[in-house]
C-alpha positions in Angstrom: 61.9 123.3 186.7 61.3 125.8 184.1 62.8 124.2 181.2 60.4 123.9 178.3 60.0 120.7 176.6 61.1 121.3 173.1 58.5 120.9 170.4 55.4 121.0 172.6 54.8 124.7 172.1 55.0 124.5 168.3 51.6 124.0 166.5 51.6 121.5 163.7 50.8 122.9 160.3 47.3 122.0 159.1 46.9 121.8 155.4 44.4 124.2 153.8 41.2 122.3 153.2 40.3 124.4 150.1 43.6 123.7 148.5 43.2 119.9 149.0 39.6 119.9 147.6 40.7 121.9 144.5 43.2 119.4 143.4 40.7 116.5 143.0 38.2 118.8 141.2 40.9 120.0 138.8 41.8 116.4 138.1 38.1 115.5 137.5 37.6 118.4 135.1 40.7 117.4 133.2 39.4 113.9 132.8 36.0 115.2 131.7 37.6 117.5 129.2 39.6 114.6 127.9 36.5 112.4 127.7 34.3 115.0 126.0 35.8 114.8 122.5 35.5 111.1 122.5 31.9 111.3 123.6 31.0 113.9 120.9 32.6 111.7 118.2 30.6 108.7 119.2 27.4 110.7 119.2 28.2 112.0 115.7 28.8 108.5 114.4 25.4 107.4 115.9 23.6 110.3 114.4 25.1 109.7 111.0 24.1 106.0 111.2 20.5 107.1 112.1 20.5 109.6 109.3 21.6 106.9 106.8 18.9 104.6 108.1 16.3 107.4 107.7 17.5 108.1 104.1 17.3 104.4 103.2 13.8 104.1 104.7 12.8 107.2 102.8 14.1 105.8 99.5 12.3 102.5 100.0 9.0 104.2 100.9 9.4 106.5 97.9 10.0 103.6 95.6 7.0 101.8 97.1 4.8 104.8 96.5 6.0 105.2 92.9 5.3 101.5 92.2 1.8 101.8 93.8 1.1 104.9 91.7 2.2 103.1 88.5 0.0 100.1 89.3 -3.0 102.3 90.0 -2.6 104.2 86.7 -2.3 100.8 84.9 -5.4 99.7 86.7 -7.4 102.8 85.7 -6.3 102.4 82.1 -7.3 98.7 82.1 -10.7 99.5 83.6 -11.3 102.3 81.1 -10.3 100.0 78.2 -12.6 97.2 79.5 -15.5 99.6 80.0 -15.2 100.8 76.4 -14.9 97.3 75.1 -18.0 96.2 77.1 -19.9 99.2 75.8 -18.9 98.5 72.1 -20.0 94.8 72.5 -23.4 95.9 74.0 -24.0 98.4 71.2 -23.0 95.9 68.5 -25.3 93.3 70.0 -28.2 95.7 70.1 -27.7 97.0 66.6 -27.3 93.5 65.2 -30.8 92.7 66.5 -32.1 95.8 64.7 -30.6 94.9 61.3 -33.7 92.9 60.1 -35.9 95.8 60.9 -33.6 98.1 59.0 -33.7 95.7 56.1 -37.5 95.9 56.1 -37.3 99.7 56.2 -35.0 99.7 53.2 -37.3 97.4 51.2 -40.3 99.5 52.0 -38.4 102.6 50.8 -37.5 100.9 47.5 -41.1 100.0 46.9 -42.5 103.4 47.8 -44.3 102.1 50.9 -42.4 104.3 53.4 -45.1 106.9 54.0 -47.1 108.5 56.8 -46.3 107.7 60.4 -44.4 104.6 59.5 -41.9 106.9 57.5 -41.4 109.1 60.5 -40.8 106.2 62.9 -38.4 104.5 60.4 -36.4 107.6 59.9 -36.1 108.2 63.6 -34.9 104.6 64.1 -32.3 105.1 61.4 -31.1 108.4 62.9 -30.7 106.8 66.4 -28.8 103.8 64.8 -26.5 106.2 63.0 -25.8 108.2 66.2 -24.8 104.9 67.9 -22.1 104.5 65.2 -23.9 102.2 62.7 -22.8 102.7 59.1 -24.2 101.1 56.0 -22.0 100.1 53.1 -22.2 98.3 49.7 -22.8 99.9 46.3 -23.2 98.6 42.8 -20.1 98.9 40.7 -17.6 98.7 43.5 -14.8 96.1 43.3 -15.6 92.8 45.1 -13.8 92.5 48.5 -14.2 89.1 50.2 -13.5 90.7 53.6 -16.6 92.9 53.5 -18.7 91.3 50.7 -20.5 88.0 50.7 -21.2 86.7 47.1 -24.6 85.1 46.8 -24.8 85.2 43.0 -22.2 84.9 40.3 -22.1 85.8 36.6 -19.7 86.9 33.8 -19.7 90.3 32.1 -17.6 91.3 29.0 -17.3 95.0 30.0 -15.4 94.6 33.3 -11.8 93.9 34.1 -12.1 92.7 37.7 -14.6 91.0 40.0 -17.3 93.6 40.5 -20.4 93.9 42.7 -23.2 94.3 40.1 -26.1 94.1 42.5 -26.5 94.7 46.3 -28.9 92.1 47.6 -28.5 93.1 51.2 -26.5 96.1 52.5 -23.6 95.6 54.9 -23.2 97.3 58.2 -20.2 98.3 60.3 -19.4 100.1 63.6 -16.2 102.0 63.2 -13.8 99.5 61.7 -15.7 96.5 62.9 -18.0 94.8 60.4 -21.1 93.4 62.0 -22.6 92.1 58.7 -21.0 91.8 55.3 -22.8 93.2 52.3 -24.5 90.3 50.3 -24.0 90.9 46.6 -24.2 89.5 43.1 -20.7 89.3 41.6 -19.7 89.4 38.0 -16.3 88.3 36.7 -14.7 89.3 33.4 -15.9 87.2 30.5 -13.4 84.4 29.7 -11.6 85.1 26.4 -13.0 88.6 26.1 -9.6 90.2 26.4 -8.0 87.9 23.8 -10.9 88.5 21.4 -10.5 92.2 21.9 -6.8 92.0 21.2 -7.3 90.0 18.0 -10.0 92.4 16.8 -7.5 95.2 17.1 -5.1 93.3 14.9 -7.6 92.8 12.1 -7.5 95.1 9.0 -10.6 97.2 8.3 -13.0 96.3 5.5 -11.8 92.7 5.4 -8.4 93.6 3.9 -5.4 91.6 4.9 -3.3 93.5 7.2 -0.1 91.8 6.0 -0.8 92.3 2.3 1.6 94.7 0.6 0.3 98.0 -0.6 -0.2 97.8 -4.3 -0.6 101.6 -4.6 
């Protein structure tokens, strides 16, 4: 029996392994390419969000730094102002204690007793006080000012038109614009009725003639 069984000699077709593997890989790469744009977009959004946060934090830190710098500058100015004030108060207190000594020096000079070594020491003391800002004020003949003068004596005078310091009993002292002792003075006021007498005298005719009498010429 030589008949061949049909179909047994034919070899079944085996699919190519390389071709079958290529199809899933191509599908995976297609999926990755489709997913790549979406992933990049989400990363960009996240980076932008982080950038905004960094900018906000930088603005806040910058504002904090500027505020701290302004507070420090104000603190420095306040400390400097307080230091100057404390110095002025200390100098004024020291010079105030020296005023009686300066008064003694002034009286000794008026009486011609400022001589010898005492004169040298007195002048040195006055020079140091002047360097520290002490200024003497008060002169005879100047108008009376109650803000810087203290009236200890009072009188009337016919030859003045306003309250006038006619004698300086004790000089005043100041440091800059600050008065540490007013000048103690004798004050004279205009004589009451002096102005009216002067005006009436001007209206009188000379040589006892009546000013209103008609000229008989």
